[in-house]
MARLO-862120 format. One record per residue (C-alpha): residue in one letter; x, y, z. Coordinates in nm, 2 decimals. Layout:
N
+-------+--------+--------+--------+
: mardo :   east :  north :     up :
+-------+--------+--------+--------+
:     A :      X :      Y :      Z :
...
+-------+--------+--------+--------+
***
This chain:
213
+-------+--------+--------+--------+
: mardo :   east :  north :     up :
+-------+--------+--------+--------+
:     M :  -5.25 :   0.31 :  -1.86 :
:     K :  -5.59 :   0.38 :  -2.01 :
:     G :  -5.64 :   0.73 :  -2.16 :
:     I :  -5.95 :   0.93 :  -2.06 :
:     T :  -6.10 :   1.16 :  -2.33 :
:     F :  -6.31 :   1.47 :  -2.23 :
:     K :  -6.35 :   1.83 :  -2.31 :
:     I :  -6.22 :   2.14 :  -2.13 :
:     N :  -6.36 :   2.47 :  -2.25 :
:     G :  -6.48 :   2.30 :  -2.56 :
:     A :  -6.15 :   2.15 :  -2.65 :
:     E :  -6.11 :   1.76 :  -2.65 :
:     I :  -5.82 :   1.64 :  -2.45 :
:     T :  -5.69 :   1.31 :  -2.32 :
:     A :  -5.53 :   1.23 :  -1.99 :
:     P :  -5.43 :   0.92 :  -1.80 :
:     E :  -5.70 :   0.74 :  -1.59 :
:     G :  -5.69 :   0.86 :  -1.23 :
:     T :  -5.57 :   1.21 :  -1.32 :
:     T :  -5.77 :   1.50 :  -1.16 :
:     V :  -5.92 :   1.77 :  -1.37 :
:     L :  -5.67 :   2.02 :  -1.23 :
:     E :  -5.37 :   1.79 :  -1.33 :
:     A :  -5.52 :   1.73 :  -1.68 :
:     A :  -5.57 :   2.11 :  -1.73 :
:     R :  -5.21 :   2.18 :  -1.64 :
:     M :  -5.08 :   1.91 :  -1.87 :
:     H :  -5.25 :   2.10 :  -2.15 :
:     H :  -5.13 :   2.45 :  -2.02 :
:     I :  -5.48 :   2.55 :  -1.91 :
:     D :  -5.47 :   2.77 :  -1.60 :
:     I :  -5.69 :   2.70 :  -1.28 :
:     P :  -5.59 :   2.90 :  -0.98 :
:     T :  -5.51 :   2.71 :  -0.65 :
:     L :  -5.40 :   2.80 :  -0.30 :
:     C :  -5.41 :   2.49 :  -0.09 :
:     Y :  -5.28 :   2.25 :  -0.36 :
:     L :  -4.94 :   2.09 :  -0.37 :
:     K :  -4.89 :   1.82 :  -0.61 :
:     G :  -4.86 :   1.48 :  -0.45 :
:     V :  -4.86 :   1.63 :  -0.10 :
:     N :  -5.18 :   1.84 :  -0.04 :
:     Q :  -5.48 :   1.77 :  -0.25 :
:     I :  -5.78 :   1.84 :  -0.02 :
:     G :  -6.00 :   2.10 :  -0.20 :
:     A :  -6.00 :   2.32 :   0.11 :
:     C :  -5.96 :   2.67 :  -0.05 :
:     R :  -6.22 :   2.62 :  -0.33 :
:     M :  -6.02 :   2.84 :  -0.56 :
:     C :  -5.98 :   2.56 :  -0.82 :
:     L :  -6.36 :   2.53 :  -0.86 :
:     V :  -6.47 :   2.43 :  -1.22 :
:     E :  -6.81 :   2.38 :  -1.39 :
:     I :  -6.90 :   2.03 :  -1.49 :
:     K :  -7.17 :   2.02 :  -1.75 :
:     G :  -7.47 :   1.84 :  -1.60 :
:     A :  -7.37 :   1.88 :  -1.23 :
:     K :  -7.56 :   2.10 :  -1.00 :
:     A :  -7.26 :   2.21 :  -0.79 :
:     L :  -6.93 :   2.34 :  -0.89 :
:     Q :  -6.64 :   2.10 :  -0.82 :
:     A :  -6.30 :   2.13 :  -0.68 :
:     S :  -6.07 :   2.03 :  -0.97 :
:     C :  -5.78 :   1.93 :  -0.76 :
:     V :  -5.98 :   1.63 :  -0.62 :
:     Y :  -6.23 :   1.57 :  -0.91 :
:     P :  -6.11 :   1.27 :  -1.13 :
:     V :  -6.14 :   1.29 :  -1.51 :
:     A :  -6.41 :   1.07 :  -1.68 :
:     D :  -6.48 :   0.98 :  -2.03 :
:     G :  -6.71 :   1.23 :  -2.20 :
:     I :  -6.74 :   1.50 :  -1.93 :
:     E :  -6.73 :   1.86 :  -2.02 :
:     V :  -6.55 :   2.10 :  -1.80 :
:     L :  -6.56 :   2.48 :  -1.80 :
:     T :  -6.28 :   2.65 :  -1.61 :
:     N :  -6.36 :   3.02 :  -1.67 :
:     S :  -6.74 :   3.05 :  -1.70 :
:     P :  -6.91 :   3.35 :  -1.53 :
:     R :  -7.05 :   3.11 :  -1.26 :
:     V :  -6.69 :   2.98 :  -1.19 :
:     R :  -6.54 :   3.33 :  -1.18 :
:     E :  -6.80 :   3.46 :  -0.94 :
:     A :  -6.76 :   3.17 :  -0.71 :
:     R :  -6.39 :   3.21 :  -0.70 :
:     R :  -6.41 :   3.58 :  -0.64 :
:     V :  -6.65 :   3.52 :  -0.34 :
:     N :  -6.43 :   3.25 :  -0.21 :
:     L :  -6.12 :   3.47 :  -0.22 :
:     E :  -6.31 :   3.77 :  -0.06 :
:     L :  -6.41 :   3.53 :   0.23 :
:     I :  -6.05 :   3.41 :   0.27 :
:     L :  -5.93 :   3.78 :   0.27 :
:     S :  -6.19 :   3.88 :   0.52 :
:     N :  -6.02 :   3.66 :   0.79 :
:     H :  -5.67 :   3.77 :   0.68 :
:     N :  -5.43 :   4.03 :   0.82 :
:     R :  -5.41 :   4.24 :   0.50 :
:     E :  -5.11 :   4.46 :   0.61 :
:     C :  -4.94 :   4.36 :   0.29 :
:     T :  -4.70 :   4.66 :   0.27 :
:     T :  -4.51 :   4.54 :   0.58 :
:     C :  -4.53 :   4.17 :   0.51 :
:     V :  -4.23 :   3.97 :   0.43 :
:     R :  -4.41 :   3.81 :   0.14 :
:     S :  -4.54 :   4.14 :  -0.02 :
:     E :  -4.52 :   4.11 :  -0.40 :
:     N :  -4.43 :   3.74 :  -0.35 :
:     C :  -4.76 :   3.62 :  -0.21 :
:     E :  -5.00 :   3.38 :  -0.38 :
:     L :  -5.30 :   3.53 :  -0.21 :
:     Q :  -5.20 :   3.88 :  -0.31 :
:     K :  -5.15 :   3.76 :  -0.67 :
:     L :  -5.49 :   3.60 :  -0.68 :
:     A :  -5.65 :   3.92 :  -0.56 :
:     K :  -5.48 :   4.12 :  -0.84 :
:     D :  -5.57 :   3.84 :  -1.09 :
:     L :  -5.93 :   3.84 :  -1.00 :
:     G :  -5.96 :   4.22 :  -0.95 :
:     V :  -6.05 :   4.20 :  -0.58 :
:     Q :  -6.00 :   4.54 :  -0.43 :
:     D :  -6.29 :   4.58 :  -0.17 :
:     I :  -6.38 :   4.31 :   0.08 :
:     P :  -6.75 :   4.32 :   0.15 :
:     F :  -6.72 :   4.07 :   0.44 :
:     E :  -6.59 :   4.24 :   0.76 :
:     G :  -6.60 :   4.14 :   1.12 :
:     E :  -6.41 :   3.94 :   1.38 :
:     K :  -6.11 :   3.76 :   1.27 :
:     S :  -6.01 :   3.43 :   1.41 :
:     G :  -5.64 :   3.44 :   1.43 :
:     H :  -5.46 :   3.65 :   1.71 :
:     W :  -5.14 :   3.48 :   1.83 :
:     I :  -4.79 :   3.54 :   1.69 :
:     D :  -4.56 :   3.27 :   1.80 :
:     D :  -4.20 :   3.39 :   1.79 :
:     A :  -4.05 :   3.16 :   2.06 :
:     S :  -3.88 :   2.94 :   1.82 :
:     P :  -3.51 :   3.02 :   1.74 :
:     S :  -3.57 :   3.02 :   1.36 :
:     I :  -3.95 :   3.03 :   1.27 :
:     V :  -4.21 :   3.28 :   1.34 :
:     R :  -4.57 :   3.16 :   1.31 :
:     D :  -4.84 :   3.43 :   1.26 :
:     E :  -5.19 :   3.31 :   1.30 :
:     T :  -5.33 :   3.65 :   1.18 :
:     K :  -5.21 :   3.57 :   0.83 :
:     C :  -5.29 :   3.20 :   0.82 :
:     I :  -5.54 :   3.10 :   0.55 :
:     L :  -5.58 :   2.74 :   0.68 :
:     C :  -5.47 :   2.59 :   0.35 :
:     R :  -5.28 :   2.32 :   0.55 :
:     R :  -4.99 :   2.31 :   0.32 :
:     C :  -4.75 :   2.34 :   0.62 :
:     V :  -4.93 :   2.06 :   0.78 :
:     A :  -4.90 :   1.83 :   0.48 :
:     V :  -4.52 :   1.89 :   0.42 :
:     C :  -4.44 :   1.86 :   0.79 :
:     R :  -4.62 :   1.52 :   0.81 :
:     K :  -4.59 :   1.37 :   0.47 :
:     V :  -4.26 :   1.49 :   0.34 :
:     Q :  -4.05 :   1.56 :   0.66 :
:     G :  -4.23 :   1.28 :   0.87 :
:     I :  -4.25 :   1.51 :   1.18 :
:     G :  -4.61 :   1.63 :   1.20 :
:     V :  -4.59 :   1.91 :   1.46 :
:     L :  -4.86 :   2.11 :   1.31 :
:     G :  -5.23 :   2.03 :   1.25 :
:     P :  -5.57 :   2.18 :   1.26 :
:     V :  -5.70 :   2.26 :   1.61 :
:     G :  -6.06 :   2.36 :   1.69 :
:     R :  -6.37 :   2.37 :   1.47 :
:     G :  -6.55 :   2.61 :   1.24 :
:     F :  -6.45 :   2.97 :   1.27 :
:     K :  -6.22 :   2.89 :   1.56 :
:     T :  -6.00 :   2.65 :   1.36 :
:     Q :  -5.63 :   2.73 :   1.37 :
:     V :  -5.33 :   2.55 :   1.24 :
:     Q :  -5.08 :   2.51 :   1.53 :
:     P :  -4.89 :   2.26 :   1.74 :
:     V :  -5.11 :   2.04 :   1.98 :
:     F :  -5.25 :   2.19 :   2.30 :
:     N :  -5.19 :   2.55 :   2.19 :
:     K :  -4.82 :   2.51 :   2.24 :
:     S :  -4.55 :   2.72 :   2.08 :
:     I :  -4.36 :   2.56 :   1.78 :
:     A :  -4.06 :   2.60 :   2.01 :
:     D :  -4.21 :   2.35 :   2.26 :
:     V :  -4.27 :   2.06 :   2.03 :
:     G :  -4.05 :   1.83 :   1.81 :
:     C :  -3.99 :   2.08 :   1.53 :
:     I :  -3.66 :   2.03 :   1.35 :
:     N :  -3.65 :   2.38 :   1.21 :
:     C :  -3.61 :   2.25 :   0.86 :
:     G :  -3.81 :   2.54 :   0.71 :
:     Q :  -4.02 :   2.34 :   0.48 :
:     C :  -4.33 :   2.49 :   0.63 :
:     I :  -4.20 :   2.84 :   0.54 :
:     V :  -4.11 :   2.74 :   0.19 :
:     N :  -4.46 :   2.60 :   0.12 :
:     C :  -4.66 :   2.87 :   0.29 :
:     P :  -4.84 :   3.06 :   0.02 :
:     V :  -4.87 :   3.37 :   0.24 :
:     G :  -4.67 :   3.53 :   0.53 :
:     A :  -4.81 :   3.31 :   0.81 :
:     L :  -4.47 :   3.14 :   0.85 :
:     K :  -4.15 :   3.32 :   0.81 :
:     E :  -3.78 :   3.29 :   0.89 :
:     K :  -3.69 :   3.46 :   1.22 :
:     S :  -3.47 :   3.77 :   1.16 :
:     S :  -3.14 :   3.79 :   1.36 :
:     I :  -3.23 :   4.16 :   1.40 :
:     Q :  -3.48 :   4.18 :   1.68 :
+-------+--------+--------+--------+
***
């Protein structure tokens, strides 16, 4: 396979043709934060946390979907990149139920870790939140829309890995939610209760149902 040579943060590296900037960076132990990315399963550039700066390009690019090319120069931690990631994270948090101390994923939450890593403490964007429903009708899975960040990782593993596809984005814009079709409970569709959606959720939007009610 042809090798592609380019620069990341001034260092010249080589990666196989067809590799994304994110994958190439990880091959060389260069950290780029992600939320929606799951290697080989969910590469959609939705969360915009993996933004990088490509020299000569006007807009920042989502590194999880941007292919490497000969001679490009990539910056993964420039002031412009750091500010964009911070604002994107603040926007995600503004629509998120931030009751972290009582969340099952507290201290084991990818969103919480990113907030700490980027030093986000105050959220300047406040207002109405889109998620309201907590679906606990399933015998094994609780789905909490108030904590969903629309990363679609649960959608991808359910459809592409398990071959079931009971979850998907419903609605548009601010009203978009990840849920079963026709606003049904996950208990009323073909869920096999495998738990892969829980395992791959980066936050506490999906959790195992406790036997203690």
